[in-house]
C-alpha positions in Angstrom: -12.5 -22.3 10.4 -12.7 -19.7 8.3 -15.2 -18.1 6.2 -13.1 -16.4 3.9 -10.6 -18.7 2.1 -7.1 -16.7 2.2 -3.3 -18.0 2.2 -1.6 -19.0 5.0 1.3 -16.9 6.8 3.6 -16.8 9.2 4.6 -15.6 12.4 6.3 -13.4 11.6 3.1 -11.9 9.1 0.2 -12.4 12.5 2.6 -10.1 14.4 2.5 -7.6 11.9 -1.2 -7.7 11.5 -1.7 -7.6 15.0 1.2 -4.7 16.2 2.7 -7.6 18.5 6.5 -9.3 18.8 6.4 -12.9 18.0 7.6 -13.6 21.4 4.4 -12.0 22.7 2.6 -14.5 19.9 4.2 -17.7 21.2 3.7 -16.4 25.1 -0.5 -16.2 23.4 0.5 -20.3 22.3 1.4 -21.5 25.4 -0.9 -20.5 27.1 -3.8 -21.0 25.4 -5.2 -18.5 23.6 -4.0 -19.5 20.2 -3.3 -22.7 18.1 0.1 -22.8 17.8 1.2 -22.1 14.2 2.8 -25.3 12.2 5.6 -23.4 11.0 8.6 -24.6 11.4 11.1 -21.8 11.6 10.4 -17.8 11.6 9.8 -16.7 8.4 7.7 -20.8 7.0 4.9 -19.3 5.6 2.1 -21.4 7.1 0.9 -22.0 9.9 -1.4 -19.1 10.9 -4.8 -17.3 9.2 -7.7 -15.1 9.5 -9.0 -17.1 12.3 -6.1 -16.5 13.9 -5.3 -12.8 13.5 -9.5 -12.5 14.5 -8.5 -14.8 17.6 -5.5 -12.4 18.3 -7.2 -9.5 18.4 -9.8 -10.5 21.0 -7.5 -11.5 23.2 -5.8 -8.8 22.6 -8.1 -6.6 23.3 -9.8 -8.3 26.1 -6.7 -7.9 28.1 -6.7 -4.3 27.4 -10.1 -3.5 27.8 -9.1 -4.7 31.6 -6.0 -5.3 31.8 -6.3 -8.7 32.2 -3.6 -10.9 32.7 -3.2 -13.0 29.6 -4.4 -16.4 32.2 -7.4 -14.3 32.8 -7.9 -13.8 29.2 -8.0 -17.2 28.4 -10.8 -17.6 30.1 -12.5 -14.5 28.3 -12.1 -15.6 25.2 -12.5 -19.8 26.0 -16.0 -18.9 27.1 -17.4 -15.8 24.1 -15.7 -18.3 21.7 -18.1 -20.8 23.3 -21.1 -18.2 23.5 -20.4 -17.8 20.2 -20.9 -20.8 18.9 -24.1 -20.9 21.4 -25.5 -18.6 19.0 -24.8 -19.8 16.4 -26.6 -23.0 16.8 -29.4 -21.3 18.3 -30.1 -19.6 15.2 -29.9 -23.2 13.7 -32.3 -24.0 16.2 -36.2 -24.1 16.2 -36.9 -26.4 18.4 -39.0 -24.7 21.5 -36.8 -27.2 23.6 -33.6 -26.9 22.9 -33.9 -22.9 22.5 -34.0 -23.1 25.1 -31.2 -25.2 26.5 -29.2 -23.3 24.5 -30.0 -20.3 26.1 -29.2 -21.8 29.4 -25.8 -22.5 27.9 -25.4 -19.0 26.0 -25.8 -18.0 30.2 -23.3 -20.4 31.6 -20.9 -18.3 29.7 -22.1 -15.7 30.3 -21.8 -15.7 34.1 -18.3 -17.5 33.9 -17.1 -13.8 32.1 -19.3 -12.0 34.8 -17.0 -13.5 37.3 -13.7 -13.0 36.2 -14.3 -10.1 35.6 -15.8 -9.4 39.0 -12.8 -11.1 40.6 -10.5 -8.7 38.1 -12.5 -5.3 39.6 -11.7 -6.6 43.0 -8.0 -6.6 42.4 -8.5 -3.6 40.9 -10.3 -2.7 44.2 -7.4 -3.2 46.5 -4.7 -2.2 44.6 -6.8 1.0 43.9 -6.7 1.9 47.9 -3.5 1.0 48.4 -2.7 3.6 45.8 -4.6 6.1 47.6 -3.4 5.9 50.1 0.1 5.9 48.4 -0.9 9.1 47.4 -2.7 10.2 51.0 1.0 9.8 52.6 3.2 11.4 50.6 0.6 14.7 51.0 0.8 14.7 54.2 4.6 14.2 54.0 4.0 17.3 51.8 1.9 18.9 54.2 4.8 18.3 56.6 7.0 19.5 55.1 5.9 22.9 54.3 4.5 23.3 57.7 8.0 22.4 59.2 9.3 24.9 56.4 7.0 27.9 57.9 7.8 27.7 60.9 12.0 27.7 60.3 10.9 30.7 58.4 9.1 32.1 60.9 11.7 31.3 64.0 14.5 33.4 61.5 12.4 36.7 61.3 
């Protein structure tokens, strides 16, 4: 729900506003990261609003920040949106019991984000280990090649 009234716009304008192509937007719609627009053609001026811009930018920011695959980014964005909703309800509630319940809900959403982040960190650590192994193998190769060249030069002298 948009807090600022604005005219609806099409997929081309959304793509332009966030700096991605239309196929990326369609992919994010298919993954559930963005609600599908209600337009009937790529040039239709209906279907998206400022909330869609914010949601898409949030998904892209998460993906860029920690290199998450789109599916994992969806989980992070969903948890963040749920957390924002809980925080809004928390601000509106004066009942101590309800506030404690809401804080518990918020903790659950943060725990979900931490879980997704830890899983990604494990993947990145494994990838980094493979890169270090490749790097070390290449350096050993260079060292052997340099050593072999040095022996060949010495034997010619």
